[in-house]
N, C-alpha and C positions, 0 to 999 in steps of 0.2 A: 504493500500500500504506500510505500515511500514514494513510488513514482507518481502518485496522485498530486504531489507538489507541482508537477509539470503544468497541469491545467489550472492551477491556482496562481501561477506566476503572472504578474501584471503585464510584463512585456509579451508573453505568449498570448494571453487573452486579447491584448490590444491588437496584435498582428492578425489574429483570427477574425476579430470584429472588423478590422479594416477590410479584410477580404470579403466579409459578409456585406459590408456597406457597398463595395464595388459591385458585387453581384446584384444587390437590390437596386442600385442606381441604373445598371444596364437593364434590368428587368422593368423598372418603372418607365424609363424613357422609351423602351421598345414597345411597351404596352400602350402608352399614351399615343404615340405616333401610329402604331400598328392598328389600334382599335379605330382611331379617327379615319385613317386611310381605308381600312377594311369596311367601315360603315358606308363610305362613299361607293366603294366597289360593289357592295351588296345591294345598295339601292339602284345603282346603274344596271346591274344584272337583271333586275325585275322590269326594266323598261323595254325588253325585247329588242335590244340593239345587237344584231348578230356579231359584229366585229368586237364589241366590248365583251360580249359573253364568251367568245372564243379566247380572247386574250386572258380573261379572268380564269377560265378553265385551265389554260396552259399554266398560268401562275400557280393555281391551286395544286394541279397534278405534279408539277415539278417539286414543289415543297413537300408534298406527301410521299412521292416516290424516292427522292434523294435524301439520304441521311443529312441531318443538319451539319454534322462534322465535315462531310464532303463539301457542302456549301461554304463553310468556314475556311477550309483549305483553298477552295477556288478563289475566294475573295482576298484571302490574306497572302497566299503565295503566288497564284497565277495572275491575278489582275494587275499587279505592279509590273509584271514582265511583258504584258501585252498592251499596256496603256501607261499614261503618265500619272494615273491616279495613285496616290500614296495615302493609305489610311493606317491609323494606329490599330493595335489589336482590339482595343475597346470599341473603336469606331466600326471596325469590321463586324464585331459581335452585334452591335446595335443594328447595322444594316441587315444582316442575316436574320436576326430575330424579328425585325420589322417585316421582312418578307414573309416570314412564317406566320406571325400574328395577324397581319393584314389578310393573308389568304384564308386562314381559319375564320376570322371575323367576317369577312365578306361572304363566305358560305353560310355562316350562322344567320347573318342578317337577311340574306336572300331567302333562306328556308323559312325564317320566322315571318317575313312579309307574305310569302306565298301561302302560308298556313292560315292567314286571316280569312275567315269565311267569306266566300264570294258574295253572299247576299248582302253583306255590309257595304261592299263596294257598289253593288247595284242600287242599293237604297240611297247611297250618297249621290250617285249620278242622277237618280230620280229627283233628288232635291236640288239639282242644278250645280252641284259641286264639280269644279274642274279637277284635272289630275293632280296639280300641285296641292290643292286644298285637301284632296283625299289622302295624299301621302302625309301631309302635315298633321291633319286632325284624326286620321283613322289608322293608317298603316304603320307609320313610324312609331307612335306611342305604344301600340300593341307589340311591335317588333322589339322595342327596347325591353319591355317586360319579359319577352320570351328569351332574349339573348343574355340577359344578365347572369343567370345561373351558370350556363356553360362558359361565359367569359371569366367568371371567378375561378372555375376549374382550369381554364387556360392560363390564368395568372399563376396558379399553383404549378402547372407544368413548366412554365417559363422559368420560375424561380429554381426548380429542381434541375432544369436543363442547363443552367449556367455552370453546372459542374464540368461540362465538357469544354468550357472555354480555357481550361488549363492547357489544352492541346495547342493553342496558339499563343500561349504565354501570358494570358490575363491573370493577374494576381487575385483570383477569387479564393474562396475558403480552402478548397482542396489543394490548390497549388501552394498556398501559404502553409497549409498543414504538412505537405510533403517536405517543404524547406525546414520547418521546425523539427520534424522527425529526423531528417538527415543531420541536423545540428546537435540533437540531444540524444541520439541512439546510444552512444557510448556511455553517457551519464545515466540515462534512463532506458534500460533494455526493452521495456514494454511501452515505449513512447508512442508507437503506432496505435496500440490499443486505446490509449487515453485520448490521443488527438483525434483519431477518426471517430471515436465514441462521442467526443464533444461536438464534432461537426454533425454527426447523425442527430444528436439531441437538438442542435440549433435548427437544422432543416425541419425536424418534426415540429418544433415550436412555431416555426413560420408557416408550414404548409398544412398541418392538421386543422387549425382553426379556419383557414380559408376553405378547405375541403368540406368541413362540417357546415360552414356558412352557405356554401354552394348547394349542399343537400337540403338545407332548410329553405333556401329560396326556391329550389325546384319543387319541393312539396307545396309550398305556399302558392306558387304559380299554377301548379296542377289543380289545387283546390279552388283557386279563384276562377280558373278557366272552366272547371267543371260547374261551378256555381253560376257563372254567367251564361253557360250553355243551356242550363235548365231554366 
């Protein structure tokens, strides 16, 4: 138990928390930009514009088919070789995560809008509402209610996926943890157990409440939707 002193060391805790803050910063920026961009994409896909729909589908399928790690490598290692664009590892992380989040959000928004009962749209048209007003007053408000639970789940996935950013040198928690273990293994033989255990606890503290909140929102949305249907 003497090795427990490692995770109570102020410098060790500070470094791990610094890594956590970097991961949260990348997650937050990616989510804000990605959700905003994806919402626009989702709305545009419901306008039955063929070219926009094809481009959005290609975007979505590329993100779903290709591992994020491959996209990170392409943007971090290949892009500078074929262009004059030079991005830091954190900027590359944000770009790739925005591509991912916007693709997922766009599909969620499109599905949520298309799930609005057709009779509501027909009733709105009968009242003389134009397309813009129908979107603003009927479709988008209901779409927002439907996409919030899966977006909270997406936020959880984004936070967890920041762990792969160590592969392009981002100083997130796991990379910092590896550095600490390398520095302290001789002094603390079980350093990896305590450091990775601490990182696991921090991920759980962050992600479990979000996951539970998403389940609560999903139950509430299902109940309200069922009530409104009756």
